[in-house]
C-alpha positions in Angstrom: -151.1 -149.8 -25.6 -148.1 -150.5 -23.3 -148.7 -149.8 -19.6 -146.4 -147.5 -17.6 -145.5 -150.5 -15.4 -144.4 -152.5 -18.5 -142.4 -149.6 -19.9 -140.7 -149.2 -16.5 -140.0 -152.9 -16.3 -138.5 -153.1 -19.8 -136.4 -149.9 -19.4 -133.7 -151.6 -17.4 -131.0 -153.9 -18.8 -130.8 -156.0 -15.7 -134.6 -156.7 -15.8 -134.2 -157.6 -19.5 -131.4 -160.0 -18.5 -133.7 -161.7 -15.9 -136.4 -162.1 -18.6 -133.9 -163.6 -21.0 -132.4 -166.0 -18.4 -135.9 -167.2 -17.3 -136.7 -168.0 -20.9 -134.3 -171.0 -20.7 -133.7 -171.4 -17.0 -131.8 -174.7 -17.2 -129.2 -173.0 -19.5 -128.6 -170.2 -17.0 -129.2 -171.5 -13.5 -127.9 -174.6 -11.5 -130.3 -177.3 -10.3 -132.3 -176.3 -7.2 -132.9 -178.4 -4.1 -136.6 -177.3 -4.0 -138.6 -176.9 -7.1 -138.1 -177.6 -10.8 -136.4 -174.7 -12.7 -139.0 -174.8 -15.5 -142.2 -175.9 -13.7 -141.8 -174.1 -10.4 -139.4 -171.3 -11.5 -136.1 -170.0 -10.4 -135.4 -169.1 -6.8 -134.8 -165.4 -6.2 -131.5 -166.2 -4.5 -130.1 -167.7 -7.7 -131.3 -164.7 -9.7 -129.6 -162.3 -7.2 -126.4 -164.3 -7.4 -126.4 -164.3 -11.2 -127.1 -160.5 -11.3 -124.2 -160.0 -8.8 -126.4 -157.9 -6.6 -127.8 -158.1 -3.1 -131.0 -159.9 -2.4 -133.0 -156.7 -1.7 -131.8 -155.2 -5.0 -132.8 -158.4 -6.9 -136.1 -158.4 -5.1 -136.9 -154.9 -6.3 -136.2 -155.9 -9.9 -138.4 -158.9 -9.5 -141.1 -156.9 -7.9 -141.2 -154.5 -10.8 -141.3 -157.3 -13.3 -144.1 -159.0 -11.4 -146.1 -155.8 -11.0 -145.9 -155.4 -14.8 -147.3 -158.9 -15.2 -144.1 -160.2 -16.9 -143.3 -162.7 -14.1 -145.3 -165.0 -11.8 -144.1 -165.6 -8.3 -144.6 -168.9 -6.4 -143.8 -169.3 -2.7 -142.3 -172.6 -1.6 -141.2 -172.9 2.0 -139.4 -169.6 2.8 -138.3 -169.0 -0.9 -140.0 -167.3 -3.8 -139.6 -168.7 -7.3 -140.1 -166.8 -10.5 -141.3 -167.9 -14.0 -142.1 -165.8 -17.1 -145.8 -165.1 -17.9 -145.6 -166.0 -21.6 -149.1 -164.8 -22.3 -148.5 -161.3 -20.9 -145.1 -161.1 -22.7 -146.8 -162.0 -26.0 -149.4 -159.2 -25.4 -146.6 -156.7 -24.8 -144.8 -157.8 -27.9 -148.0 -157.3 -29.9 -148.4 -153.8 -28.4 -144.8 -152.9 -29.3 -145.2 -154.1 -32.8 -148.4 -152.1 -33.2 -146.8 -149.0 -31.9 -143.9 -149.2 -34.3 
């Protein structure tokens, strides 16, 4: 069964864009000074810039995705980097297939 947090996270096109971009971060984001795009994740500043929104707006989208378990956050210095949680995403895909 799909949790309400997962439903909320997946019900927004911008959050779906973030998940899509993080699937292949090197194709969607420039190299970072700190952290590897794949191993460490993408800095929230780059995600906000790509979305074309303010940092607080991007942070809210990222918080919702993280709360649903779809993203993992990693702090490095004063920045937060995000990667997809592929195991949780696979669980949600199975739940969606079972429901339909």
